[in-house]
N, C-alpha and C positions, 0 to 999 in steps of 0.2 A: 422554195424561193429560187428565180431563175438569177442568176449573177452573169449580168450582161456588162462587156466592153463596146467601145465604140472607135474605128477610124477614122478620123476626117481627112479631108485633103490636107495637104502640108502649103502649098500654095493658098488655096481660099483662106485658112484661117491664119496664117503668117502675113500674108501681102495685100488681103482684099478685109482681112478683120472678120471673118466668121467666127463669132461665139457658141455657135453651135444651139442657141438657144429654139429652134424649131427641134432639132432632134430631143433635145431635152423634154420639152413639153409633150412631145408625141409618146414619151415614154409612160410620162407621169398620168396622161389622158388614156393611154392606152389604145393608140390609133398608128397609122401608119404600119409598119411592120410588125411593132409592136401586139397590136389585136389578136394576132395569132398564138401567144403565149396565153395558157389556162386562166380564166378568170378570177378563180381563187388562189394564184401563185402571185407571190410577192415579187417583184421587179425590182431589182439590187444592180443601181449601176455601178460597176466595178472601177472603172475608169473611162480618161477620153485621151488616146493617144493622136499624134500625130502620124500619115503615113512616113514612109523615109526619104518622101520627095521623088520627082521625078527620077528614075532608076539608072543605074549607070551599070557597068559588069556587075556589081556585086548586090544589085536591087535585092536578091533571095534572102542574101546575109543580113541586108542591111531592116527588111522588114521583119524578118524572122527576131533579132535583137530588138524592136520594138515592143514585139508581140509576146516575147518572153515574160516579161513582168506581169500581165493578165493573164498568161496561162498556169503562173507559178500561184496565181491569186484564187486559182482555180474557176474560171471564169466558166460557163456552160456554152455560151453564145458568144460571137463576135459580128459587131454588124457593120460593115462598109457604110459610112453616111450616104446619105440620098448624093450629094457633092461629089462624092467619091465614085457611085457609080454612074452618075453624068457625063462626070469630064474626065477619070483617070482610062487614057488607053490600056493600061499595063491591070487594070481589074483583077482579071481572070488569071493572071502568071500570079499576083497578089495570094490571092483565096486558092489557087493548087498547093503553092508553095508552103500555105498556113495549115491547112488542112492535110496535108499530106507530113510535116513536122509533128501538129496535134490533132490527132482522128479524135481524140474525145470532144473537141470545140466545134461546135456547130458553128459556120461563117454563112452569116445573112448577108444578102445585096440588098442592104437600104436600111434606112429609119422610117425616114417619110418622103412623100411624094405631092410636093409642093406646087406640081401642073406641068405644063410640056419640057422634057427635057430638052429638047431641041432647042426652046427659047431660052433655057438657063443656060445651054452651052452658049448662045449667041449673046446673050448678056453679060457671062463673064468673060468671052474673048473681048468684047466692046472693053470693060473696066479693065483688062490685062494691057490691052493695048492704046487705051488712053494718055495723051500726053501728060506728062508730070515732069516736073522739075527732077533732075539728079542730082549725084554730088557735083558731079563736072560742071554743072548748070551754076551750082551756087560758087565753084572754085574762080568760075569765070567771072564772073558778079564781083566776087571780094575783089581780083586782078584790078577789073575796071573800077570798082571804087577806089582800091590802093593809088591807081596811075590818076585816075580824077584830082586824087585829094595833092600829089607831089608836085 
């Protein structure tokens, strides 16, 4: 039995609402990066975690703190989700740090390949830069409504 963990992009899961459904389907159907596991070996998804966010100077320590519970649960491999491989400029650093700290864990770059990574990057960039209300906008609206009712 292969014990697997997945690291997803914190920004895509927390800000854009990715629920990892394609990653999960690929495990179940043994597609994408999961097709390389022996067909007679059961795949056990131990957990899914978010990355530590776009890093600061403490990024290596933060990613290791996130990975440690999976390592303690004795995963055999940690897959970086497609979104991590497509949009994360720090993926190589994260891969190096994890591989150095946990040499017994195989680090796999990817879960699935939904298409052209460049197109995915452009779509994600568009979603992040789309005009949306902020708390400041709500506060200004509230102040305007308050002044109109006085």
